C-alpha positions in Angstrom: 0.0 0.0 0.0 1.4 3.4 -1.0 1.6 5.6 2.1 3.5 8.7 1.2 5.3 10.2 -1.8 7.0 13.6 -1.9 9.9 15.5 -3.5 12.2 18.3 -2.2 14.8 20.5 -3.8 17.9 21.4 -1.8 19.9 24.5 -2.8 23.1 26.1 -1.7 26.7 24.9 -1.7 27.3 21.1 -1.2 23.5 20.4 -1.3 24.3 16.9 -2.6 26.6 16.2 0.4 24.0 17.6 2.7 21.4 15.2 1.2 23.6 12.1 1.6 24.7 13.0 5.1 21.1 13.5 6.1 20.1 10.1 4.7 23.1 8.6 6.5 22.0 10.2 9.8 18.5 9.0 9.3 19.6 5.5 8.6 21.8 5.5 11.7 18.8 6.6 13.7 16.7 3.6 12.5 19.3 0.9 12.1 22.0 1.9 14.7 24.6 1.5 11.9 26.7 4.3 10.6 26.8 4.7 6.8 29.3 6.8 4.9 28.4 8.8 1.9 30.7 6.6 -0.2 28.7 3.5 0.9 25.4 5.1 -0.1 26.8 5.8 -3.5 28.5 2.4 -3.9 25.6 0.4 -5.4 26.2 -2.3 -2.7 23.8 -4.1 -0.4 23.9 -4.1 3.4 22.0 -6.3 5.9 21.4 -5.3 9.5 19.5 -7.9 11.5 16.2 -8.2 9.6 16.7 -4.9 7.9 18.2 -4.3 4.4 19.8 -1.3 2.7 20.3 -1.5 -1.0 22.0 1.3 -3.0 21.9 2.1 -6.7 23.8 4.6 -8.8 23.8 6.0 -12.4 26.8 8.3 -12.7 28.1 7.8 -16.2 26.3 10.9 -17.6 24.7 14.0 -16.0 22.4 14.3 -14.2 23.8 11.9 -11.6 21.1 9.7 -10.0 21.2 7.6 -6.8 18.7 5.5 -5.0 18.6 4.0 -1.5 16.1 1.3 -0.7 15.5 0.5 3.0 13.2 -2.4 4.0 12.3 -3.6 7.5 9.5 -5.6 9.1 6.7 -3.9 11.0 7.5 -4.1 14.8 3.8 -4.7 15.7 2.0 -6.2 12.7 3.4 -9.6 11.7 3.5 -10.2 8.0 4.0 -6.6 7.0 7.1 -5.1 5.4 7.8 -1.3 5.3 9.6 0.0 2.2 11.3 3.4 2.0 12.7 4.5 -1.4 15.0 7.5 -1.4 16.0 9.0 -4.7 18.7 11.7 -5.1 19.4 13.6 -8.3 22.3 16.0 -8.8 21.9 18.7 -11.5 22.8 22.3 -12.1 23.7 23.3 -8.6 20.7 21.8 -6.9 19.8 18.4 -5.5 16.4 16.8 -5.7 15.4 14.3 -3.0 12.4 12.0 -3.7 10.9 10.0 -0.9 8.4 7.1 -1.2 7.0 5.1 1.7 4.9 2.1 1.2 4.0 -1.3 2.9 4.0 -4.8 1.5 1.8 -7.3 3.3 3.0 -10.9 2.7 0.0 -12.5 4.5 -3.8 -12.4 4.0 -4.1 -12.4 7.8 -2.8 -8.8 7.8 -6.0 -6.7 7.9 -5.0 -3.6 9.9 -4.8 -0.5 7.7 -1.5 1.4 8.3 -1.8 5.0 9.4 -0.5 7.7 7.1 2.6 9.5 8.6 5.2 11.9 7.4 8.6 10.2 7.3 11.1 11.5 9.9 13.6 12.0 7.0 11.5 15.0 5.8 12.1 16.7 9.1 15.9 15.9 9.0 16.1 17.4 5.4 14.4 20.6 6.6 16.7 20.9 9.6 20.0 20.1 7.8 19.5 21.6 4.3 18.2 24.7 2.6 14.9 23.9 0.8 14.1 25.7 -2.4 12.0 28.9 -1.7 9.2 27.5 -4.0 8.7 24.5 -1.7 5.0 24.1 -1.1 4.1 24.9 2.5 7.5 26.3 3.5 5.6 28.7 5.8 2.0 29.2 6.9 -0.1 31.3 4.5 -2.2 33.9 6.4 -5.2 36.1 5.5 -7.2 38.8 7.2 -10.8 39.8 7.6 -10.8 42.3 4.8 -12.4 42.2 1.4 -9.0 42.6 -0.3 -7.4 39.7 1.6 -10.4 37.4 0.8 -10.3 38.4 -2.8 -6.6 37.5 -2.9 -7.4 34.1 -1.4 -10.1 33.6 -4.0 -7.6 34.3 -6.7 -5.2 31.8 -5.3 -7.9 29.2 -5.1 -8.9 29.6 -8.7 -5.4 30.1 -10.1 -5.0 27.5 -12.9 -1.2 27.2 -12.3 -1.8 25.9 -8.8 -0.8 22.2 -8.6 -1.1 21.6 -4.8 -4.1 21.5 -2.4 -4.9 24.4 -0.1 -6.0 23.6 3.4 -8.2 26.3 4.9 -8.3 26.1 8.7 -11.0 28.1 10.6 -11.5 29.2 14.2 -14.2 28.2 16.6 -16.8 30.9 16.9 -16.9 30.4 20.7 -13.2 31.3 21.4 -11.7 32.2 18.0 -9.2 29.2 18.3 -8.7 26.4 15.8 -9.6 22.8 16.6 -6.2 21.7 15.3 -2.9 23.6 15.3 -2.4 25.1 11.8 1.3 25.4 12.3 1.7 21.7 13.2 -0.6 20.8 10.3 1.6 22.7 7.9 4.7 20.8 9.2 2.9 17.6 8.4 1.9 18.8 4.9 5.3 20.3 3.9 5.9 19.8 0.2 2.3 18.5 -0.3 -0.2 21.2 0.5 -0.4 24.9 1.7 -2.2 25.6 4.9 -4.1 28.9 5.0 -5.1 30.3 8.4 -6.1 33.6 10.1 -5.9 34.3 13.8 -8.4 37.2 13.3 -12.1 36.8 13.8 -13.4 36.2 10.3 -16.9 37.3 9.2 -18.2 33.9 7.8 -21.0 35.6 5.8 -18.5 37.9 4.1 -16.2 34.9 3.5 -19.0 32.9 1.9 -20.0 35.9 -0.2 -16.4 36.3 -1.6 -15.2 32.8 -1.8 -18.5 30.9 -2.3 -19.8 28.3 0.2 -17.8 25.5 -1.5 -14.4 27.2 -0.8 -15.2 28.5 2.7 -14.7 27.2 6.2 -15.9 28.5 9.6 -16.6 27.5 13.2 -13.6 25.2 13.5 -14.0 23.4 10.1 -11.1 22.5 7.9 -11.6 22.6 4.1 -9.2 20.9 1.6 -9.4 22.7 -1.7 -7.7 20.6 -4.5 -6.3 22.1 -7.7 -8.7 22.4 -10.6 -6.9 19.6 -12.6 -7.5 21.7 -15.8 -11.2 21.9 -15.1 -13.4 24.8 -14.1 -14.0 24.0 -10.4 -11.8 22.8 -7.6 -12.9 19.7 -5.7 -13.1 20.1 -2.0 -13.3 18.0 1.2 -14.8 19.6 4.3 -14.2 18.4 7.9 -16.6 20.1 10.3 -15.9 20.7 13.9 -18.0 17.7 14.8 -16.0 15.5 12.3 -12.7 16.5 13.8 -13.9 16.0 17.4 -15.2 12.6 16.4 -11.9 11.6 14.9 -9.9 12.8 17.9 -12.3 11.0 20.3 -11.8 7.8 18.4 -8.1 8.0 19.1 -6.9 8.9 15.6 -4.4 11.7 15.4 -6.2 14.6 13.6 -3.1 15.8 11.8 -2.4 12.3 10.4 -6.1 12.0 9.5 -5.9 15.1 7.3 -2.5 14.1 5.9 -4.1 10.8 4.8 -6.8 12.7 2.8 -4.1 14.8 1.2 -1.8 11.9 0.2 -4.9 10.0 -1.1 -4.9 12.5 -3.9 -1.3 13.6 -4.2 0.4 10.2 -4.1 -0.7 9.2 -7.6 0.6 12.4 -9.1 3.8 12.5 -7.1 4.7 8.9 -7.8 5.0 9.8 -11.5 7.8 12.2 -10.6 9.5 9.8 -8.1 12.8 8.1 -9.3 12.9 4.6 -7.8 15.7 2.1 -7.9 14.3 0.7 -11.2 14.4 4.2 -12.6 18.1 4.6 -11.6 19.0 1.2 -13.1 17.2 2.1 -16.3 19.1 5.4 -16.5 22.4 3.6 -15.9 21.7 1.2 -18.7 20.7 4.0 -21.1 23.8 6.0 -20.2 26.0 2.9 -20.8 24.4 2.4 -24.2 24.9 6.0 -25.1 28.6 5.8 -24.1 29.0 2.5 -25.9 27.6 3.9 -29.1 29.8 7.0 -28.8 32.9 4.8 -28.2 31.9 2.5 -31.1 31.5 5.5 -33.5 35.0 6.7 -32.5 36.8 3.3 -32.8 35.0 1.3 -35.5 36.5 1.1 -39.0 34.8 -1.9 -40.5 31.9 -0.5 -42.6 29.8 -3.7 -42.6 30.4 -4.3 -38.9 29.5 -0.7 -38.2 26.2 -1.0 -40.2 25.1 -4.1 -38.3 25.9 -2.4 -35.0 24.0 0.8 -35.9 21.0 -1.3 -36.9 21.2 -3.0 -33.5 21.4 0.4 -31.7 18.5 1.6 -33.8 16.4 -1.4 -32.8 17.3 -0.8 -29.1 16.3 2.9 -29.4 13.1 1.9 -31.1 12.2 -0.5 -28.4 13.1 2.1 -25.8 10.9 4.7 -27.5 8.0 2.2 -27.6 8.4 1.4 -23.9 8.5 5.2 -23.2 5.3 5.7 -25.2 3.6 2.8 -23.3 4.8 4.3 -20.1 3.4 7.7 -20.9 0.1 6.2 -22.0 -0.1 4.2 -18.8 0.7 7.3 -16.7 -2.0 9.3 -18.5 -4.6 6.5 -17.9 -3.6 6.5 -14.2 -4.0 10.3 -14.0 -7.4 10.2 -15.7 -8.5 7.5 -13.3 -7.3 9.5 -10.3 -9.2 12.6 -11.5 -12.3 10.5 -12.1 -12.0 9.0 -8.6 -11.7 12.5 -7.1 -14.8 13.7 -9.0 -16.8 10.7 -7.8 -15.7 11.3 -4.2 -16.5 15.0 -4.6 -20.1 14.2 -5.7 -20.5 11.9 -2.7 -19.1 14.5 -0.3 -21.3 17.3 -1.7 -24.5 16.2 0.1 -22.6 15.8 3.4 -20.9 19.2 2.8 -24.2 21.0 2.2 -25.8 19.4 5.2 -22.9 20.4 7.4 -22.9 24.0 6.2 -26.7 24.3 6.7 -26.4 22.7 10.2 -23.7 25.2 11.1 -25.7 28.1 9.8 -28.9 26.9 11.6 -27.0 26.6 14.9 -25.4 30.0 14.3 -28.8 31.6 13.7 -30.3 29.8 16.8 -27.5 31.3 18.9 -28.4 34.8 17.6 -32.1 34.6 18.4 -34.0 35.3 21.6 -36.7 32.7 20.7 -37.0 29.6 22.9 -38.6 26.3 22.3 -38.8 24.1 19.2 -39.9 25.1 15.7 -43.5 24.1 15.1 -43.9 25.2 11.4 -42.5 23.1 8.6 -41.9 25.2 5.5 -43.5 23.6 2.4 -42.7 23.8 -1.3 -44.2 27.3 -1.7 -41.3 29.8 -1.9 -41.5 33.0 0.2 -41.8 36.2 -1.8 -40.6 38.3 1.1 -39.1 37.7 4.6 -41.7 36.5 7.1 -44.4 35.8 4.6 -45.2 32.4 6.0 -44.5 33.0 9.7 -46.4 36.4 9.8 -49.4 34.7 8.1 -49.4 31.9 10.7 -49.1 34.4 13.6 -52.0 36.5 12.2 -54.2 33.4 12.0 -53.3 32.4 15.5 -54.1 35.9 16.8 -57.5 35.7 15.1 -58.1 32.3 16.6 -57.1 33.6 20.0 -59.5 36.6 19.9 -62.5 35.0 18.1 -62.6 31.3 18.8 -60.9 30.6 22.2 -62.3 30.5 25.7 -60.5 32.7 28.2 -57.9 30.9 30.5 -58.4 27.6 28.7 -55.5 25.4 27.8 -55.9 26.4 24.1 -55.9 30.1 25.1 -52.7 29.7 27.1 -50.9 27.8 24.3 -51.8 30.3 21.7 -50.8 33.2 23.9 -47.4 31.4 24.5 -46.8 31.0 20.8 -47.6 34.6 20.0 -45.4 35.8 22.9 -42.3 33.9 21.7 -42.7 34.6 17.9 -42.2 38.1 16.8 -43.8 39.4 13.6 -41.2 40.1 10.9 -43.1 43.2 9.7 -42.0 43.0 6.0 -45.7 42.6 4.9 -46.8 45.8 6.6 -43.7 47.6 5.2 -44.6 46.4 1.7 -48.2 47.5 2.1 -47.1 51.0 3.2 -44.7 51.2 0.2 -47.4 50.1 -2.3 -49.8 52.7 -0.9 -47.1 55.3 -1.3 -46.3 54.2 -4.9 -50.0 54.5 -6.0 -51.0 57.5 -3.8 -51.2 59.8 -6.9 -51.4 57.2 -9.6 -51.8 58.7 -13.1 -50.5 55.9 -15.2 -47.4 53.6 -15.2 -44.0 55.3 -15.0 -40.4 54.0 -15.0 -40.3 55.1 -11.3 -43.3 52.9 -10.4 -41.8 49.9 -12.3 -38.5 50.4 -10.5 -40.2 50.6 -7.1 -42.3 47.5 -7.8 -39.2 45.6 -8.9 -37.6 46.3 -5.4 -40.6 44.5 -4.0 -40.1 41.5 -6.3 -43.1 42.6 -8.4 -43.6 43.7 -11.9 -46.3 45.5 -14.0 -47.3 43.9 -17.2 -49.1 46.0 -19.9 -51.7 44.1 -21.9 -54.5 45.6 -24.0 -56.5 48.2 -22.2 -55.4 47.0 -18.7 -52.2 46.6 -16.7 -51.5 43.6 -14.4 -49.3 43.5 -11.3 -47.8 40.2 -10.3 -44.8 38.6 -8.7 -41.8 38.3 -10.9 -41.7 34.7 -12.4 -45.0 33.7 -10.9 -48.3 34.4 -12.9 -50.7 32.7 -10.5 -51.7 35.9 -8.7 -52.5 39.1 -10.6 -54.1 42.4 -10.0 -55.7 44.1 -13.0 -56.4 47.9 -13.3 -57.1 50.3 -16.1 -54.3 51.9 -18.0 -55.8 55.4 -17.8 -57.4 56.2 -14.4 -60.5 58.4 -14.2 -59.8 59.4 -10.6 -56.1 59.2 -9.7 -56.5 59.2 -5.9 -59.4 56.7 -5.8 -57.9 54.4 -8.4 -54.5 54.5 -6.6 -56.1 53.5 -3.3 -58.1 50.7 -5.0 -54.9 49.3 -6.6 -53.1 49.3 -3.3 -56.1 47.6 -1.6 -56.3 44.9 -4.3 -52.5 44.2 -4.2 -52.7 43.8 -0.4 -55.6 41.4 -0.8 -54.3 39.4 -3.7 -50.5 39.5 -3.3 -49.9 40.1 0.4 
């Protein structure tokens, strides 16, 4: 099982020596045996108890490439082998170190899933060497509670050149502190993903307005925003405060849990860039063929012999090109499959994501209201044309019932009083009614001003034949008709306002 794949570029003088010395120090830490740089470059094999270290080198032509393969059995799970591949490439004053960690289970009795972890070698490299300044996640990315900062974050999210995930960490609303430490999380995700965090109190509504709900996170949630993979949208994975608390309660380390979701996506892409022992051996063979052909061209004098050799070299190159084409095709298929899997997972997560966001919003609104008790009205399929349309109607009906059809001090009387007491009228309906009365107070025909004022109320005036009709925008079920040319402006205006209130409000 593939656990972790990552690459780092070391810069500065003697970056190659730094890389080899770091690998040697790491090996001494895990094997208790000291390795020299010469041994790691030797191409030899070393056995230490039940552990093995194999080294490979391709140094005939630049760039020089090396690989160190370290294998050891799992200390706790019998039948499981851990494999660490370390590739080192020297070129143009910089050194690239590629790290791959995987397990190999040699028994069907092994059922325990290994946890994802960052190899300690990554920390050693960061401590001993100078990482390239373009290394992903070299430092925490911060943002502030301003429109400019949120727009900059939105640009980074949608930037087509971005090839790494962004991990947005939010604070709890109660204390403005994160559920997990963003700095520790960034250390885990070094080279894989960029953590984005703000210690300021962020307006979640403003964030959602600027970034969109899909790319936002609040109240302790963590949102992984993957690259667009040449598409239009970025896939996301949201972990709410409840998710993270549940993970930590179960005994799973939250940092490793998030790391596992990152590597689940990045491993496939990073493995294509990894140079394994087989890649080093293939380069060594190719370099040897190149040198052999060059030497042959310099020394050969027999024309017939030279022609046969050139044909042999041509066939080898043709086979090599064919293998390379098949390799590229296979890598493309793997990449397409990875993207397809991410899209499927994204679709499955979307329903959970929407539910979590709505649940957070609902609790947030509950915390901001003075109302007590449980909701008793279920909103049906009819949309509201203005705030409080449904609730105000229900409260009005309850008030009429209380006044006209309820015995004083009865159980029904007390229940209705209690409902009215704890449910405030929104007042938008009354406000609309006053506005409409004002609009038509001196009505003398439709004007652009009247049409504009009606539009602000989600209404429109439709001119047909000798009459006009007022209705809600995009809903023709309720209409108020009136003459185009009024005979009495004041009386007609009052009648129109009365009819609108009766029919539309």
